[in-house]
C-alpha positions in Angstrom: 65.8 14.7 0.6 64.0 11.7 3.1 61.3 13.8 3.2 61.3 13.6 -0.7 58.4 10.8 -0.5 56.3 12.0 1.4 56.1 15.6 0.0 56.7 14.4 -3.5 53.1 12.5 -3.2 51.2 14.7 -2.0 52.6 17.5 -4.4 52.1 15.5 -7.4 49.1 13.4 -6.6 51.1 10.0 -7.4 52.5 7.2 -5.4 56.1 7.3 -4.3 58.0 4.8 -5.2 61.6 4.0 -4.6 62.1 4.9 -8.3 61.0 8.5 -8.1 63.5 11.0 -8.7 62.9 14.7 -7.9 65.2 17.3 -9.5 65.8 21.1 -8.8 67.1 23.0 -11.8 67.3 27.1 -11.4 63.3 27.5 -10.8 62.4 24.3 -12.8 61.6 21.5 -10.6 61.5 17.7 -12.4 59.8 14.8 -10.6 60.0 11.1 -12.7 58.5 8.2 -11.6 56.7 5.1 -12.6 53.2 5.3 -14.5 50.4 4.4 -11.4 47.1 5.8 -13.5 44.9 4.2 -15.6 44.7 6.3 -18.9 40.8 6.9 -20.3 42.6 7.2 -23.3 45.0 5.7 -26.5 48.3 7.0 -25.5 50.6 7.3 -28.1 53.7 4.5 -27.5 56.6 7.0 -27.5 55.9 10.5 -26.0 52.6 11.6 -24.9 52.6 15.4 -23.4 49.4 16.5 -21.4 48.8 19.5 -18.7 49.5 18.2 -15.1 46.7 17.1 -12.3 47.8 21.2 -10.3 48.3 24.3 -12.3 51.4 25.1 -14.1 52.4 21.6 -14.2 53.5 19.8 -17.9 53.5 15.8 -17.7 55.7 14.1 -20.3 54.6 10.2 -20.2 57.8 8.5 -21.8 57.0 4.6 -23.1 54.1 4.4 -21.7 55.6 3.5 -18.1 58.0 6.9 -17.0 55.7 10.0 -15.8 57.8 13.1 -16.2 56.0 16.2 -14.6 58.1 19.4 -15.0 56.8 22.6 -12.9 58.0 26.0 -11.4 59.9 25.1 -8.2 57.8 26.3 -5.3 61.4 27.3 -3.3 63.8 28.3 -4.9 67.5 26.4 -3.8 70.8 29.2 -3.4 74.0 27.6 -3.6 
């Protein structure tokens, strides 16, 4: 968990903030943070869904503030 900020900044190309969260659900990975990018298009006020920066990502922008990035996990954790 302590390397969360460094790995997420490189992988998702967004600024790591203290309010970021990374969740692993089986083979899926969900990264949630405050959106810091300037959008050059009109954004839907509730939810805006688009493809991510990297291949295989889905970005969901909620309430023009929170960015959730869903992708396949690079590492599959077994408990």
